[in-house]
C-alpha positions as a printed NumPy array, in Angstrom:
array([[-13.04 , -82.223,  87.262],
       [-11.847, -79.029,  88.932],
       [-12.32 , -78.665,  92.707],
       [-14.004, -75.607,  94.226],
       [-12.912, -74.448,  97.688],
       [-15.733, -72.603,  99.509],
       [-15.78 , -70.022, 102.267],
       [-15.82 , -72.31 , 105.361],
       [-18.617, -72.273, 107.934],
       [-17.371, -71.926, 111.53 ],
       [-20.325, -72.043, 113.891],
       [-23.998, -72.48 , 113.17 ],
       [-24.717, -68.722, 113.118],
       [-21.848, -67.646, 110.849],
       [-23.144, -65.897, 107.721],
       [-20.066, -64.573, 105.932],
       [-16.28 , -64.379, 105.968],
       [-13.485, -62.26 , 104.506],
       [-10.624, -63.463, 102.341],
       [ -7.636, -61.933, 104.107],
       [ -4.788, -63.303, 101.971],
       [ -4.227, -65.577,  99.009],
       [ -1.292, -67.719, 100.09 ],
       [ -1.048, -69.471,  96.707],
       [ -1.479, -67.433,  93.541],
       [ -3.063, -68.381,  90.225],
       [ -0.884, -70.713,  88.188],
       [  0.998, -72.048,  91.222],
       [  0.899, -75.722,  92.273],
       [ -0.443, -76.836,  95.653],
       [ -0.554, -80.137,  97.503],
       [ -3.449, -81.526,  99.531],
       [ -3.262, -80.21 , 103.097],
       [ -1.106, -77.18 , 102.268],
       [ -2.286, -73.705, 103.276],
       [ -4.27 , -72.117, 100.47 ],
       [ -5.579, -68.904, 102.049],
       [ -6.238, -66.987, 105.256],
       [ -9.887, -66.258, 105.975],
       [-11.299, -63.983, 108.684],
       [-14.615, -64.899, 110.302],
       [-16.594, -63.581, 113.24 ],
       [-14.488, -65.78 , 115.5  ],
       [-10.917, -65.817, 114.219],
       [ -8.522, -65.793, 111.326],
       [ -8.441, -69.294, 109.87 ],
       [ -5.96 , -70.981, 107.558],
       [ -7.85 , -72.801, 104.789],
       [ -6.172, -75.952, 103.472],
       [ -6.377, -77.364,  99.965],
       [ -8.665, -80.374,  99.636],
       [ -6.743, -81.812,  96.701],
       [ -3.4  , -81.687,  94.903],
       [ -3.262, -79.664,  91.699],
       [ -2.836, -76.152,  90.334],
       [ -4.651, -72.997,  91.422],
       [ -6.26 , -71.989,  88.139],
       [ -8.567, -69.182,  89.27 ],
       [ -9.377, -67.059,  92.301],
       [-13.064, -66.091,  92.311],
       [-12.899, -63.797,  95.352],
       [-10.633, -60.798,  95.931],
       [ -8.533, -60.159,  99.026],
       [-10.462, -58.202, 101.694],
       [-13.776, -59.201, 100.098],
       [-16.637, -60.412, 102.312],
       [-18.667, -63.27 , 100.858],
       [-21.415, -65.58 , 102.221],
       [-20.402, -68.959, 103.579],
       [-20.281, -71.638, 100.902],
       [-19.271, -69.159,  98.217],
       [-16.648, -70.642,  95.888],
       [-13.383, -68.798,  96.527],
       [-10.886, -70.623,  94.319],
       [-10.671, -73.335,  91.67 ],
       [ -8.032, -76.096,  91.782],
       [ -7.486, -78.346,  88.778],
       [ -5.43 , -81.477,  88.319],
       [ -2.02 , -81.009,  86.659],
       [ -2.522, -80.634,  82.913],
       [ -6.315, -80.484,  83.165],
       [ -7.918, -78.053,  80.713],
       [-10.246, -75.607,  82.456],
       [-12.419, -72.913,  80.876],
       [-11.731, -70.117,  83.359],
       [-13.946, -67.594,  81.568],
       [-16.898, -69.983,  81.706],
       [-16.354, -70.671,  85.41 ],
       [-16.176, -66.996,  86.309],
       [-19.267, -66.2  ,  84.251],
       [-21.264, -68.668,  86.354],
       [-20.272, -67.122,  89.703],
       [-23.02 , -64.8  ,  91.02 ],
       [-22.043, -61.322,  92.135],
       [-21.124, -61.186,  95.809],
       [-20.664, -58.328,  98.193],
       [-18.374, -55.589,  97.065],
       [-14.869, -55.596,  98.499],
       [-14.179, -53.498, 101.538],
       [-11.398, -50.925, 101.599],
       [ -8.144, -52.636, 100.704],
       [ -6.181, -51.328, 103.635],
       [ -5.017, -54.092, 105.94 ],
       [ -5.908, -52.086, 109.078],
       [ -9.169, -50.245, 109.617],
       [ -8.661, -46.689, 110.905],
       [-11.232, -47.096, 113.681],
       [ -9.347, -50.078, 115.043],
       [ -6.174, -48.229, 116.008],
       [ -6.962, -44.528, 116.082],
       [ -7.354, -42.995, 119.527],
       [ -8.51 , -39.61 , 120.838],
       [ -4.839, -38.768, 121.444],
       [ -3.543, -39.412, 117.951],
       [ -4.082, -37.941, 114.493],
       [ -2.642, -41.017, 112.807],
       [ -4.609, -42.503, 109.922],
       [ -3.441, -45.79 , 108.404],
       [ -2.397, -45.837, 104.754],
       [ -5.301, -46.36 , 102.341],
       [ -3.342, -48.294,  99.718],
       [ -2.847, -52.039,  99.777],
       [  0.931, -51.672,  99.688],
       [  1.118, -52.122, 103.451],
       [  0.828, -55.884, 103.946],
       [  0.246, -57.151, 107.488],
       [ -0.465, -60.663, 108.742],
       [ -3.651, -61.094, 110.843],
       [ -1.848, -61.767, 114.142],
       [  0.545, -58.856, 113.524],
       [ -2.438, -56.626, 112.801],
       [ -4.044, -57.49 , 116.145],
       [ -0.762, -56.865, 117.982],
       [ -0.408, -53.48 , 116.281],
       [ -3.96 , -52.548, 117.279],
       [ -3.419, -53.572, 120.912],
       [ -0.072, -51.771, 121.167],
       [ -1.373, -48.709, 119.251],
       [  1.64 , -48.648, 116.972],
       [  1.856, -46.796, 113.67 ],
       [  2.455, -49.749, 111.276],
       [  4.382, -47.474, 108.936],
       [  7.108, -47.401, 111.607],
       [  7.697, -51.164, 111.249],
       [  9.846, -52.747, 108.556],
       [  8.227, -55.938, 107.257],
       [ 10.467, -58.935, 106.584],
       [  7.793, -61.255, 105.167],
       [  6.971, -61.87 , 101.505],
       [  6.601, -58.593,  99.572],
       [  7.47 , -56.662, 102.728],
       [  4.646, -58.183, 104.759],
       [  4.73 , -57.253, 108.457],
       [  4.762, -60.416, 110.571],
       [  4.359, -61.216, 114.266],
       [  8.163, -61.444, 114.523],
       [  8.531, -57.94 , 113.079],
       [  6.104, -56.451, 115.618],
       [  7.79 , -58.259, 118.523],
       [ 11.211, -57.037, 117.381],
       [  9.903, -53.492, 117.017],
       [  8.404, -53.596, 120.516],
       [ 11.618, -54.928, 122.079],
       [ 13.655, -52.193, 120.44 ],
       [ 11.83 , -49.554, 122.46 ],
       [ 10.724, -47.801, 119.299],
       [  7.12 , -48.889, 119.885],
       [  6.867, -46.787, 123.035],
       [  8.213, -43.756, 121.224],
       [  5.962, -44.357, 118.219],
       [  2.822, -44.65 , 120.328],
       [  3.663, -42.052, 123.005],
       [  1.297, -39.058, 122.859],
       [  2.62 , -35.542, 122.547],
       [  2.261, -33.192, 125.556],
       [ -0.729, -31.582, 123.894],
       [ -2.362, -34.937, 123.287],
       [ -1.671, -36.027, 126.858],
       [ -3.674, -33.067, 128.093],
       [ -6.645, -34.304, 126.076],
       [ -6.246, -37.846, 127.399],
       [ -6.852, -36.848, 131.031],
       [-10.284, -35.337, 130.315],
       [-13.439, -37.197, 131.315],
       [-14.743, -37.448, 127.759],
       [-16.499, -40.633, 126.669],
       [-14.725, -42.818, 124.156],
       [-16.539, -44.725, 121.43 ],
       [-14.875, -48.1  , 120.872],
       [-16.022, -49.986, 117.737],
       [-16.799, -53.668, 118.307],
       [-14.628, -56.247, 116.604],
       [-16.311, -58.947, 114.517],
       [-15.583, -61.424, 117.323],
       [-17.155, -59.207, 119.992],
       [-20.202, -58.638, 117.758],
       [-20.611, -62.398, 117.387],
       [-20.291, -62.942, 121.144],
       [-22.857, -60.218, 121.835],
       [-25.316, -61.672, 119.337],
       [-24.992, -65.242, 120.595],
       [-25.146, -64.399, 124.286],
       [-28.295, -62.303, 123.866],
       [-29.837, -65.153, 121.894],
       [-28.851, -67.638, 124.595],
       [-30.169, -65.667, 127.581],
       [-33.405, -64.605, 125.878],
       [-34.359, -67.951, 124.306],
       [-32.894, -70.588, 126.658],
       [-34.35 , -71.027, 130.169],
       [-31.136, -71.496, 132.173],
       [-30.915, -73.195, 135.55 ],
       [-27.819, -73.92 , 137.607],
       [-26.474, -76.728, 139.815],
       [-23.226, -76.385, 141.814],
       [-21.119, -79.067, 143.474],
       [-17.78 , -79.115, 145.293],
       [-15.147, -81.651, 144.268],
       [-12.251, -83.051, 146.293],
       [ -9.362, -82.587, 143.826],
       [ -6.604, -84.03 , 146.015],
       [ -6.386, -87.331, 144.113],
       [ -6.29 , -85.542, 140.734],
       [ -3.494, -83.237, 141.868],
       [ -1.454, -86.168, 143.219],
       [ -1.963, -88.259, 140.065],
       [ -1.13 , -85.313, 137.807],
       [  2.127, -84.759, 139.699],
       [  3.105, -88.418, 139.242],
       [  2.243, -88.464, 135.527],
       [  4.026, -85.198, 134.758],
       [  7.158, -86.595, 136.394],
       [  7.261, -89.215, 133.646],
       [  6.846, -87.019, 130.558],
       [  8.577, -84.102, 128.87 ],
       [  7.618, -80.477, 129.426],
       [  5.667, -80.407, 126.144],
       [  3.61 , -83.462, 127.191],
       [  2.608, -82.27 , 130.652],
       [ -1.035, -82.663, 131.643],
       [ -3.154, -79.928, 133.24 ],
       [ -5.939, -80.249, 135.784],
       [ -8.314, -79.091, 133.064],
       [ -7.434, -82.142, 130.942],
       [ -8.741, -84.4  , 133.722],
       [-11.875, -82.234, 133.935],
       [-12.487, -82.577, 130.192],
       [-12.122, -86.353, 130.313],
       [-14.41 , -86.661, 133.35 ],
       [-17.051, -84.454, 131.726],
       [-16.891, -86.421, 128.459],
       [-17.342, -89.794, 130.164],
       [-20.23 , -88.424, 132.221],
       [-21.919, -87.1  , 129.077],
       [-21.98 , -90.678, 127.771],
       [-24.025, -91.652, 130.821],
       [-26.412, -88.694, 130.485],
       [-27.247, -88.245, 126.778],
       [-29.825, -85.515, 127.519],
       [-26.969, -83.255, 128.611],
       [-25.087, -84.026, 125.376],
       [-28.042, -82.846, 123.308],
       [-29.737, -79.927, 121.573],
       [-33.32 , -78.626, 121.657],
       [-34.974, -78.648, 118.238],
       [-38.58 , -77.513, 118.498],
       [-40.708, -80.625, 119.021],
       [-37.807, -83.013, 119.652],
       [-34.32 , -83.329, 121.123],
       [-31.202, -84.267, 119.216],
       [-29.041, -86.542, 121.371],
       [-25.623, -86.328, 119.766],
       [-23.868, -89.576, 118.916],
       [-20.412, -88.09 , 119.44 ],
       [-19.069, -86.309, 122.51 ],
       [-17.266, -83.22 , 121.242],
       [-16.217, -81.068, 124.208],
       [-15.589, -77.37 , 123.632],
       [-13.069, -75.404, 125.692],
       [-13.557, -71.666, 126.148],
       [-10.222, -69.94 , 125.405],
       [ -9.494, -66.26 , 126.053],
       [ -8.165, -64.567, 122.908],
       [ -7.588, -60.98 , 121.903],
       [-10.95 , -59.229, 121.978],
       [-13.061, -62.032, 123.436],
       [-13.516, -65.779, 123.743],
       [-13.102, -68.612, 121.269],
       [-14.308, -72.182, 121.757],
       [-11.934, -74.891, 120.561],
       [-13.241, -78.443, 120.327],
       [-11.743, -81.788, 121.384],
       [-13.555, -84.275, 119.137],
       [-14.658, -87.641, 120.584],
       [-13.244, -86.589, 123.931],
       [-14.786, -89.586, 125.701],
       [-12.665, -92.133, 123.813],
       [ -9.35 , -90.274, 123.973],
       [ -6.755, -90.65 , 126.687],
       [ -6.008, -87.764, 129.035],
       [ -2.606, -87.462, 127.364],
       [ -4.208, -87.143, 123.898],
       [ -6.701, -84.588, 125.19 ],
       [ -3.849, -82.554, 126.686],
       [ -1.844, -82.562, 123.442],
       [ -4.815, -81.607, 121.248],
       [ -6.097, -78.912, 123.594],
       [ -2.652, -77.356, 123.95 ],
       [ -2.076, -77.242, 120.179],
       [ -5.504, -75.788, 119.408],
       [ -5.281, -73.183, 122.179],
       [ -1.912, -72.037, 120.831],
       [ -3.346, -71.701, 117.326],
       [ -6.354, -69.789, 118.688],
       [ -4.175, -67.277, 120.53 ],
       [ -1.952, -66.849, 117.467],
       [ -4.973, -66.292, 115.229],
       [ -4.215, -69.464, 113.245],
       [ -7.101, -71.793, 114.099],
       [ -8.19 , -74.426, 111.63 ],
       [-11.892, -74.872, 110.766],
       [-11.985, -78.241, 112.53 ],
       [-10.578, -76.627, 115.704],
       [-13.784, -74.69 , 116.373],
       [-16.567, -76.747, 114.786],
       [-19.061, -79.207, 116.192],
       [-19.002, -78.876, 119.995],
       [-21.845, -80.655, 121.812],
       [-20.942, -79.436, 125.334],
       [-18.576, -76.753, 126.648],
       [-16.264, -76.402, 129.651],
       [-15.29 , -72.906, 130.784],
       [-12.449, -72.899, 133.315],
       [-11.477, -69.682, 135.114],
       [ -9.445, -71.453, 137.777],
       [ -6.207, -69.877, 136.606],
       [ -7.64 , -66.455, 137.532],
       [ -8.198, -67.401, 141.187],
       [-11.972, -67.55 , 140.68 ],
       [-13.902, -69.371, 143.404],
       [-17.009, -70.119, 141.315],
       [-19.151, -68.615, 138.57 ],
       [-22.034, -69.414, 136.223],
       [-21.575, -69.534, 132.455],
       [-23.965, -68.784, 129.593],
       [-24.936, -71.755, 127.4  ],
       [-23.377, -71.812, 123.939],
       [-26.269, -72.497, 121.501],
       [-27.303, -75.001, 120.246],
       [-25.77 , -76.965, 123.147],
       [-27.921, -77.929, 126.131],
       [-25.394, -77.174, 128.873],
       [-22.049, -75.652, 129.843],
       [-19.805, -76.43 , 132.822],
       [-18.162, -73.545, 134.719],
       [-15.081, -74.514, 136.748],
       [-13.337, -72.478, 139.447],
       [ -9.958, -72.797, 141.167],
       [ -8.77 , -75.883, 143.018],
       [ -7.778, -74.415, 146.388],
       [ -6.21 , -75.867, 149.499],
       [ -8.751, -75.096, 152.226],
       [ -9.78 , -76.407, 155.668],
       [-12.037, -79.475, 155.365],
       [-13.569, -82.003, 157.725],
       [-12.693, -85.635, 156.983],
       [-13.86 , -88.498, 159.184],
       [-14.767, -86.045, 161.913],
       [-11.35 , -84.358, 161.953],
       [-10.306, -80.95 , 160.684],
       [ -7.589, -81.065, 158.056],
       [ -6.727, -79.429, 154.707],
       [ -7.753, -80.543, 151.251],
       [ -7.889, -79.416, 147.629],
       [-11.456, -78.336, 146.832],
       [-12.931, -77.093, 143.538],
       [-16.409, -75.768, 142.78 ],
       [-18.091, -76.585, 139.482],
       [-21.445, -75.276, 138.22 ],
       [-23.486, -76.615, 135.326],
       [-25.775, -74.233, 133.438],
       [-28.468, -76.303, 131.743],
       [-31.361, -75.764, 129.322],
       [-34.615, -76.457, 131.207],
       [-36.322, -77.375, 127.928],
       [-33.923, -80.294, 127.587],
       [-33.265, -81.473, 131.13 ],
       [-34.353, -80.932, 134.733],
       [-32.733, -80.244, 138.087],
       [-32.671, -83.855, 139.242],
       [-30.913, -85.084, 136.108],
       [-28.416, -82.209, 136.175],
       [-27.689, -82.956, 139.839],
       [-27.109, -86.639, 139.024],
       [-24.782, -85.582, 136.213],
       [-22.762, -83.475, 138.646],
       [-22.616, -86.331, 141.168],
       [-21.213, -88.679, 138.514],
       [-18.76 , -86.017, 137.311],
       [-17.599, -85.432, 140.9  ],
       [-17.094, -89.171, 141.515],
       [-14.899, -89.534, 138.43 ],
       [-12.603, -86.714, 139.524],
       [-12.383, -87.989, 143.075],
       [-11.362, -91.422, 141.742],
       [ -9.182, -90.261, 138.806],
       [ -7.568, -93.647, 138.113],
       [-10.893, -94.53 , 136.495],
       [-10.143, -91.872, 133.877],
       [ -6.953, -93.679, 132.89 ],
       [ -8.609, -97.038, 132.156]])
């Protein structure tokens, strides 16, 4: 029987997605695991893989078309299998009409200082990551020569264009435009799909979840020493970050406190059987949560490798559906920005989120003597419908103990 590949669901509140590009065309063969299409959701541009080996016999959705999640996008049949394409297409209900076929929306890159309007034909082909770079750099895409398939503009093309110095000239305003730019006029900036999703979810979280907060301070000296020893034994690509130890410690502590690894569901709680820890990653236009699955049973080295690979894909706009699905708890670390401490907003339907600041060398008192030590503040934001202050405080005590005795994380 033919296989139908649906629009993937990324996040419990996702309603629809857009088919950005058909990587494999009708009549072409494809193997299981190969990239079939690029899909844009509220969160990111995702590469959709084929579930089976066969031939792409029919696309049921057009490029740049928005469709509800679960909508069949493409049909894959086994080699030599007879498929009635007309019958299949006749059974597909009408979906939303396609949006304009241009690869860049005018509102995304036009500014008060420029009269540039992107081309309205679909002849200008631009990859998702290249499109975001063009928007951020305010470059006229018609100035860039695409080297990808059918003249597609790629990330490499944009980077080469920027290095050539032509980008500055292409985006530089004229003297007349510069005069307009210095006025105090308000500027209306359209929200991206990602920013709209963040706004919707954060309002939902703060208006429906009764947050409370518990902060503790952790002695990170042992973690920093152990990390230095471990990183001296591995290659640059395998190096472990402080955050990897934090993820492992949080995951093991969640096993001890199942109410924190839970969700509120009306008249009952759902205590999740797996510990899937989300990591908040800064991407163009907002935040994206990548997920280390079964984080409690993975080594720190495995956590480091998975987190690094997923974060790279997120920043390149190439996340996979499994990268961002299924988190039961989230860690948000702003330590790299020299942040002392902060409180984070819970990511529904999770019951808690851990906000982590910088590990700093500061004066401390040990055994009655003044010395220096590496201290880090961590704050848990918890859902008061699910847990209480005493339990959250006990969770933070256990989390703190694991980081202060990090060899336990390696067992």
